[in-house]
VOFILO-787710 format. One line per field, with one value per residue (C-alpha): residue in three letters; x, y, z. Coordinates in steps of 0.1 Angstrom, whole numbers, padded with zeros to 4 digits, always signed. Layout:
residues N
resn ALA, ...
east X, ...
north Y, ...
up Z, ...
//
This chain:
residues 70
resn MET, ILE, GLU, CYS, LEU, ALA, TYR, GLY, GLY, THR, ALA, ALA, SER, VAL, GLY, VAL, PRO, PRO, PRO, GLY, GLN, LYS, PHE, ILE, PRO, GLU, LEU, ILE, ALA, LEU, HIS, GLU, LYS, GLY, GLU, PHE, PRO, ILE, ASP, ARG, LEU, CYS, ARG, VAL, TYR, ASP, VAL, ALA, ASP, ILE, ASP, LYS, ALA, THR, SER, ASP, MET, MET, SER, GLY, GLN, VAL, ILE, LYS, PRO, VAL, LEU, LYS, TRP, THR
east +0088, +0114, +0144, +0156, +0127, +0131, +0108, +0073, +0083, +0060, +0066, +0045, +0042, +0036, +0018, +0008, -0029, -0045, -0046, -0073, -0076, -0071, -0065, -0047, -0071, -0101, -0085, -0080, -0116, -0128, -0106, -0119, -0155, -0145, -0151, -0114, -0099, -0063, -0055, -0061, -0037, -0005, +0003, +0037, +0049, +0080, +0103, +0097, +0060, +0069, +0046, +0016, +0024, +0024, -0008, -0026, -0015, -0026, -0060, -0067, -0064, -0038, -0026, +0010, +0026, +0058, +0084, +0101, +0138, +0147
north -0036, -0013, -0009, +0023, +0044, +0066, +0061, +0072, +0074, +0065, +0043, +0045, +0018, +0035, +0014, -0014, -0020, -0024, -0059, -0080, -0059, -0078, -0053, -0074, -0104, -0081, -0066, -0101, -0110, -0079, -0086, -0122, -0108, -0084, -0054, -0042, -0030, -0040, -0034, +0003, +0005, -0008, -0014, -0023, -0004, -0008, +0021, +0031, +0037, +0063, +0089, +0064, +0055, +0092, +0099, +0070, +0081, +0117, +0106, +0082, +0051, +0038, +0049, +0036, +0030, +0009, +0011, -0021, -0015, -0045
up +0271, +0255, +0278, +0261, +0274, +0304, +0334, +0323, +0286, +0258, +0228, +0196, +0170, +0136, +0110, +0133, +0136, +0170, +0185, +0169, +0138, +0106, +0078, +0052, +0055, +0051, +0019, +0005, +0013, -0005, -0035, -0037, -0038, -0065, -0042, -0040, -0073, -0066, -0103, -0098, -0069, -0086, -0122, -0138, -0168, -0190, -0185, -0222, -0212, -0185, -0201, -0201, -0164, -0155, -0174, -0159, -0124, -0130, -0144, -0115, -0136, -0112, -0078, -0079, -0113, -0110, -0137, -0148, -0158, -0180
//
């Protein structure tokens, strides 16, 4: 396994689903059925619209506003 562990040590994989779990494929299937509002998770805003991005985030219109610096 991991050679840097001492005898009896424990390793933890953070952010890795258990074997057999298909998180991303399930999200894609939900999105294809219209049951997963991906547009509410992430939306791209021009940097000039930073106030709108912040307002949308605070009101729950979007979870993760991304600013585009162009």
